[in-house]
N, C-alpha and C positions, 0 to 999 in steps of 0.2 A: 457426199463427203468431199471436202476440198483440202488439198495437201500441197505444201510447198517443200521442194527439195533444194538444198544448197549443196552442190557437189554431185556430179553425175558420173562417178567412177564405178568400179565393179561392185562395191558394196551397195550403192544406190540401186543398181540393176536388180540385185537380189531382193531389196525391199520393195521395189516397184512390182516385181513378179508376185510377191506375197500379197501386196495390196490388191492387185488385179484378181487374185484367187478369192479373196475375202469380199472385196467391194468392186466388182467389175466396172461399175459406172462412176467410180471416183474421179473427180477432176484433179489432175496432177499438174502443178506448175514447177518449173525449174528456174531458179535464179542463176543466170549464166554470167560469167565474167568476160566472155568474149563471144562475138558473133561468128567466129570460125569453128566453134565446137560442133561436134557431131550431134545431129538430131536424134531423139529417141521417140519411137512410135508411141503415140497417145499422150505424150508429154508436151505441154505448151511452154515455150521459152519466154522468159521475161528478163529484162536487163536492169530493172530497178524495182524496188518494192512499191514504188508509186504506181506501177502498172497493174497491181492487184486490184481487181474489181469485186472480189468476193471475200467474205469472211472465211478465215482459215480454221479448220478443225485441229490441225497440228502441223508442225514443221519437222522435217528430217534434216539433220546436219550430218553430212557425209563427205565433206571436203577434206583435204589433207589435215592431219591432226595439228600441225603447226599453226593453222588459222582457225581452229575451233573457237578459240577465245573470242576472236573478232566476230565470228558468225553468231555465237551465243549472245553477245552483247547487242548485236544488230537485231536479233530476234526477240529480245526481252520486251521491247516496246510493242510487239505484235500481240502480246497478252494471250498467247495460246500455248498449248502443251508442246514440249520439246522432246523429240526422239533423236538422241545423239549417238552416232556410231562410236564404238569403242576405239581407243581409250578416250576418256572425256576431254583430256588436254595433253599436251606434251611436257608441261611443267606446272608447278603449283604457284607460280608468281601471279599475284593479283586474284587468286581464287576466292579470297574473302569477299572482294567486291562483287564477284559473280554470284556467290551464294547469297549475299545480302540482297541483291536485286531480285533474284529468283524467289527468295523467301518473302520479300516485301510484297511482291505481286502474287504470291501464293500460286506460282505456276507449277503444273505437273511436269516432271522431268523423268526421263528414263534413259539409261546408258545401255546401248544395244549389245548385249553379250549373249548371243544366241545359243552358246553351249549350255547355258542353264536349262535349255529346253531339249537337250539331248536325252533320249529315253533312258540310257544306261546311267547317266548322271542323276536323273530324276529317281531312278530305282535306288541308287545309293542314298539320295537325300531322304527318302521315306524310310529306308531300312536302317540307316545309321542312327536314327532316333531311338531305336530300341534300347531299353535300359541295360540289357545284358551284353551289349557290344562294348568291349574294352579294346581301344586302339593303342598299339605300341609304336607304329611307324606308318608313314604314308610316303609313297614314291610316285611322282608324276613326271611323265616324259612326253615331249612333243617335238619331233624332228621331221622336217620335210624340206623339199628342194625349191628354193625361191624361184629359180628360172622356170619352174613348171607352173607357178601360181597363175600367171596371166599369159596364156598361149598367144603368140603373135606379137608380144610386146617385149622390148629389150628390158630385162629385169633391172638393169643398172639405172634406168631412167625413171622408175616408179618410186613413189614416196617411201615404200618399204625399205629401199636401199639407201635412202638419203637421210642422214641424221638431222640436217637443217629443215627437213619437212616433217619431222616427227616420226621418222622411221626407226627401225631397230627391232630385233626379235623380242626384246623385253616389253615393248609396247604393242607390236603387231600380234603377238601371242599372249597378250595379257589375259586371255580367256582362262589359261591354266591357273593363274593367280586368282582370278575372279571366282572361278567355281570352287577353288580350294577354300577361299574365304567364305563363300556361300555355304559350303558343306560344314566347315569346322569353326568359322568365326575369324575375326582379325587376330593374328598371332600376338603374343606378348613381345616378341623380338624377331628381327629379320636380319639375315646375313646374305650378301650377294656378291657374285663375281660375274662381271660382264666383259666380254672380249671381242676383238675384231681381228681374227687370226686365220680365217679359212681361205680357201682358194677362190672364193667368189669375187674377190677384188672390189668390194663395196666399202663405203666409209661408215656405214651404220653398224651397230652392235650385231654380230651374227651368231653369238652363243651367249647364253646367260644361265647361271645356276643360282638357285635360291635355297636357303634353309629357313623355313618358317618355324619358329620355336613356340610350341604350345606348352601349357603346364605339364601335360602327361605324355606328350609325344612330339616328334619332329616330322615336318613335311618337307621332303626334298623335291625340288622342281628343276628339271633340265629342259632347256629350249634351244633349238638351233634352226638355221636356215639352209643347211648344207647336206642334209641326209637324203640320199637318192631314193632309198626305199622307205617311204613314209611310215612313221610309227607314232601312234598317239594312244597312250594308255595310262592307267592308274593302278597302283598296287596298294592295297590296304592290309597291313599286317596287324591282325588282331590277336588277342590272347588265345582264342580257340580256333581261329581259322585265318586264312589269307585269301583275300579276294583279288582276282585279276580282272580289271575292266578294260576291254579292248574297245576304244571309242570308234575305230574305223569299222569294226565288225559288228558293233552294238551288242556285245555280250558281257555278262558278268559270270565269272566262273569261280568256284571254290577250289583252291589248289590242294586242299587237304582231302576232301571227299572226291575230287575230280568231277564234280557234278556242275552242270550249267544251271545257274540260278536264274538267269534272265537271258532271253534271246528273241529278237524280232527283226523282220525286214526293215531296212533303214535307208533313208536318203537324207543327206545333210540339209537339203532344201526344205525338208519338213520343219526343221528347227526355226527357219526364218518365217515360215507361215504361222507356226504356233506362237512365236514371239510377237509378231505383228497383231495377231488376233488377241493375245493377252493385253497388249498395249491399247488397242482400239476399245476393248471392253472396258478397260479402266477409265479411259477418257469419256466414254459414253456415260459411265456411272459417276463421273467427277471424283474419282478416287486416285490417290497417289500409288503407282505401282512400286514393286520392289526396284532396287538399284537406281535410286534417284541420283542426282548430280553429287550430293554429299557422300553417298555410298561409293560412287565411282571414284571420287577424289581419294577416299581411304585406300582403295585398291591401287590407284595410281601411285600413291606414296610408297607402297610396297615395291612396285615396279621400278621406281626411281631411286630406291635405296642403294647406297654404296657408290 
C-alpha cells in the first residue's frame, strides 16, 4: 500500500502510527513544503508530486485547515481516495467547485472525525435507535487547556491559536458538532455564540456555545480551550432516564438507576486505528465511507454559524 501525506503535524503522526499498526509495510511519502522540516522515521520526503514513482492508494491531507482547499484541489488530479483531517475547510467559499470536481471523478472522500469511533459514542449510536427512547434534551461539553495539547511547543504559535490558519475552538473541536449530527442528524436550526475573552491571549475563538434545535429537543454544546481540568462529556435527558457519558473515562451511566450501562478500558489512540482500518477497508472494497466531503461541509456550516 502506498500513501501520500500532505502536512506532517501532530495529527499526521497519529495517522502514521495507525497505518503502521494495520499495514506495517506500507510505503508512506510526505509532500514537504520546505527542506528544513524535521524527518519522520519510515516516511520518504518529496518536494513535488512529480517525484512520485508509484501509484497511490490514498492521500492524507493534514496540513493547516486554511490551506486544505488548495491541497484538495491539488490532489483531485491524482484520482485516488482522499482522507482529510477535520475540519474539511475553514470556510465554505468555493466549496461547490470542490464538490463538483470530487463528484465528477467519483473520488472516495472521508473527513477524519475519530470520535465517531469512540466506544461510548458508538454505544449511544446503537442504543439511541431503540423506538422507546424519547429524548428531551442533550448537553455536550468539551473543555481542555490548549497549552497542554502539544508539549514542548509554544501554544501561541500553532494553528489552533491562529484564526488566519483556520484555528479556533469551534473548528478544532468540531468533533462535538460532528458526533451530535451523526447521532441525531442535522438540526433544523442553529444558534451560536463565539468569543475570544479568556486569559490565553490568542487571536482565535477560545470559547463557543451552540444550540442545535431539533423538532423534539435541543442539543446544547459548549467548547473551550482554557479549562485546566479537562472535561469531555455528554448528557442525554430522556423521558424515562438520563444518561451521563464520560468520554475521558469511557463510561455510560444511568443517573436514575445509578447503574453503569457501559464501561471498558480505553485509549484515544484506539479510535485512530479503528478509523484508519474502517477507511482502508472501504477503499479496498471501492465503497464510499461515511462522512464524505459533502457531509463534512454540512457540519462545517454548523460550526461557522453566527
